[in-house]
N, C-alpha and C positions, 0 to 999 in steps of 0.2 A: 421475570420481572429480567431488565432491562440494567447490564455491565454495568455504563457508563450514561447520565441521562443531565443532562447541560439546560439550564434556561437562564439566561440573557445576561450571563456572562462577559462582565465588561474589565478592561485592565489599561491604563493608563500610563507613557511613559513620560515625563515633562509635559505633560498638557497633549502628545498623540496618542490615538487611539488603537493599540495594538490587538484589541479586543473588540468590538463594539455589539453588547447583545447577541452574542455570540448562542445558537441554540444546537442542542446537537444527542443523538440519539443512538448507540454503542448495543444491539443484544448481544443476549448472556449465548458465546459459543462461536463470535463470528469471527472473521478474520476483516480488517473493517480497515480499509483505503483510505488513510486524512490526503489527500491533494489541494496544491495552492502555494500559485506560484511564490517566490522566493520573500519574504518582508508578507505573508498575506495574514502567518497570525499560528501559526502550529506547533513549532514551537512551548509560544508564548500556552495554549492550552495547553500539553504536555504535564509543563513545568506545571501550571495553576492544581490537573488531576494531580499529577504527583506531590503538590505541597509544598514544591521549590521554589512557586511564584504565591504571593497573599494578592489572586482579585478586586477589584471596589466594588464590586458588588456584583448579586446572580448568583445562585445555586448547582452547587454538585453532588451527585448520590452517584453510589458504586454500587451495588447489587442491592439497590435500596435504603440506604442509610450514608447521610453526612458525610464527605468525603472527612471531614476533620476527623470520625472515626478511629479509636485506635484499633478496635474489631476487624475495621473493612483495612484501613494502611498498611497493614503485613502482609496483606493475601494482594498486591499491588505488585510489579515485579517493572520496573522502567530501563533499559540504555540511553539516556539522551546523550546527541553532540561525543561522548566522544568512551572510553570502559573504567577511565578514571586507575588503572593497574601500574604498579611498581616497574619500569623496563626491566630493571636486574634481577625482578623474581622470576622466580618459574611461577608455569601455570600453574600447578598445581596449589603454591605456598600463594601467591593472591587470590585465588579460591577460596583459598581456604580461610587469609585476614579480611575476609568479607563473610566466612558463615560466622567468624567467630566474631564479628560485630556486631552479624542480624541476631547471632543469641541462640546458631542450628544447636539443637543439641549431640547427631550423631552427625558431626563433621564431616568426618572419611569417608562415609557411606553417602550422603549427603554430595561433595564430590564427582562422587563416581558416580553416583546415579547421574548427575546434569554434562558431565562431562559424556557422557554413551548420550546424553541426548545429543549432545550437539557435535558427533565424531570425532572427541580432541580424547577422545581413549590413550590414543599411543601419544599423543602428544603432553602427556600430568607434567615431564620434564622440560619439558623448552622452554629458554630464557623468552620470557615475554616478548623483550625486543628485535628478539629475529625471529619471530609468527609472522606471516606473509597479515597483506588486510585483510584475508577473508578471513584467518584462525582467528585473527584480534576478533574482528564482528561479534563470532561466534561463540567466543570467551565472554564480549561483555553480556549472548545471550544465555551466556551459561553462569554469570552471575547475575544475574537478574533474576533466574529460575532457583538460584537458591530459597528455600523454604521450601518449594515447591506454589508460587502463586497462581490467582484465580484470574488476573486480569495484567496481560505484557503488557506496555507501552513500547513502543519500537521506534527510535527518529533518524530515520531515512538509512536503515542497516547493512542495503544492495546497493548502494551509492558509489562506482569506485570498484567493484568486483569485474573480473571476467563473468565469461561463460560457464566453465563450471565451479565456479564460487560461486555466483550467482542461481543454478539452478541446485547447489547445494544447502543455502541458504533457501529456497521453495518449499523442500521436501521438509524440511527441519522445519517450517511455521507450520505447514501441513502437520506434522505427525506431532505438534503440541498442540493443538484443537483438537485434534480430530482423538485421539493416544491419554491428555491430559485433560480434556476439559474445557482449558485454558480460553479464555478472549483475545483476542491479538489484536492489539492501534497498531497501523503500522503506517509510518507516511513517508510518503516515497516520489522523485522525478519522475521513474525510470516504470512508466505506466503503462508500458508493454507488460515486465517482469509482476507487476502488482495483478493487474486481468488475471492472471494463471492462478494466482489464488485465493483473489478477496472474496468475500464474501458480501462484502456489502460497500457502500460509498458514503466520505462524506466529503463536497466541493467547497471548500472557504475563499474567501474573498473580501479582502479590507478588514479583516474580524470581521465578519459576517459567513454563516452558515447560510450558500445559497443553492443547496440539491443535497439533498441525502436518500439515495436508492438504491436497493438491492440487486445484485449481478441475476437473481435472475426476471428480476422489474427489467437487468436494462436488456438481456438478453431475449425476453419475449414481446420488446420492443420496439428493437434494433432496426432502422433500414436498414433491409434487401439489400443489394447491386449486384449488379456483373462486371467483373475487369476488364476488359481486354485491352490487345494490342496486335495492331495492323499497320498493313506497312505506307495507309495510306490514313493517318490518323482524322487528321481534319475532315477530309469524305466524308471517311465512319462517322465522324460529328456532323456533318450537315444532313445525314442520311436519319441519323438514330433523332436528332437535337426537333423533330415536330411532335413527337412522340414520348420521351422521355426527359429528364434530364441527365444532363449532359456534364460531364467533370474531368477537362486534364490533367494529372498529377507527375505530370512529367518523364512517364514513363509507362500508366494505365490512362484507356480513357475511360470512367467509369463508369459505370450507365446506371441511375438510384431509380427505385421501384417497379424493378423485375427481381423476381429468382432465379425466372428460366435461364440458363445460359442455355442453351441448343432452340430457342426463341428468336433470341439474338446472332445469334450463329447461322442459321436459316437465313435472317434477312440481312445479315453482309452478304455472304456467300451468294445472295442469291442477284444484291448485286455486283458481285464483282469485288470484291473485297477480299483479302489473303489475309488468312489470322494467322497471327502465328503462338497466341498464348491467349485462353479464356477460363476465365475461375467467377465462382460468387464465396460473396460471402456478405458479414454485415458489418455498420458501422461499428468504428471500437468504442473501451472505452479513449485512447486518445483523441481520436478524434471527434466525440463527446466532448471532450470537457474543451477542445479546440472550438468548438460550438457555440456550448453553453459560455465561454468569457467573450468571446464576440459578440456576442449579443443573437443567436443563430438556432431556429431550433430542430436539433441536436435525431431528439426521438419524440 
């Protein structure tokens, strides 16, 4: 059973289509990276799933039931745009108000549970306005986790975070899926971070899904290449261009279609090229996305 299944979803605003026949499949238990440029329809899709917007047409099913079903709606938690917290109230008070709003029974116990999940158990008394951006994002996730949802929808939760904040957020999201059995739909522009945790990807453009692929599929089909630094980049490129596709990215000469760094190093050294650095790699999510958006075959 899929956590989310969308078919032919359409939503327009004043005659302009934000979603234009979108299809989407999110497997249960996945961390689904939802990718697209600004205005592509990511937030509109998430708001439709959450019931914040009513689609013009199309079908949305959550865990095999219509998204409007009362029994399935209570299984969805979301953090879209902002946390909606009161700035002068404590972290605990904000969570308590949300728990009351949701009708949570053991409110104190549930607040303690979600604060532990987001590593905020020692900051419950802190006033929300005094929290850092990373802490505010984690508080928003804690609020979305109240009631133990089976599906968590997060809109750009890692944008603006520092390195430690992003690392902590990654750990939290992996814990949520592995230990709580929760499915996570997450949108982000920071593809390098998304690539570290996502199990599936959906790439949207102009309201249409243009590609859905699992991380395992991407890894299995990724083009291998060797990156090399030499004193004479142009000369090395001329030497290798007859046998391989090469591309200079401003720092490295990338040699595609080969996954044996020793072969490239031997070839260069035998022809008098000094190598300062060489490494093997694969086309990652960011390059795949760039190539897909420009109409190139990335995989």
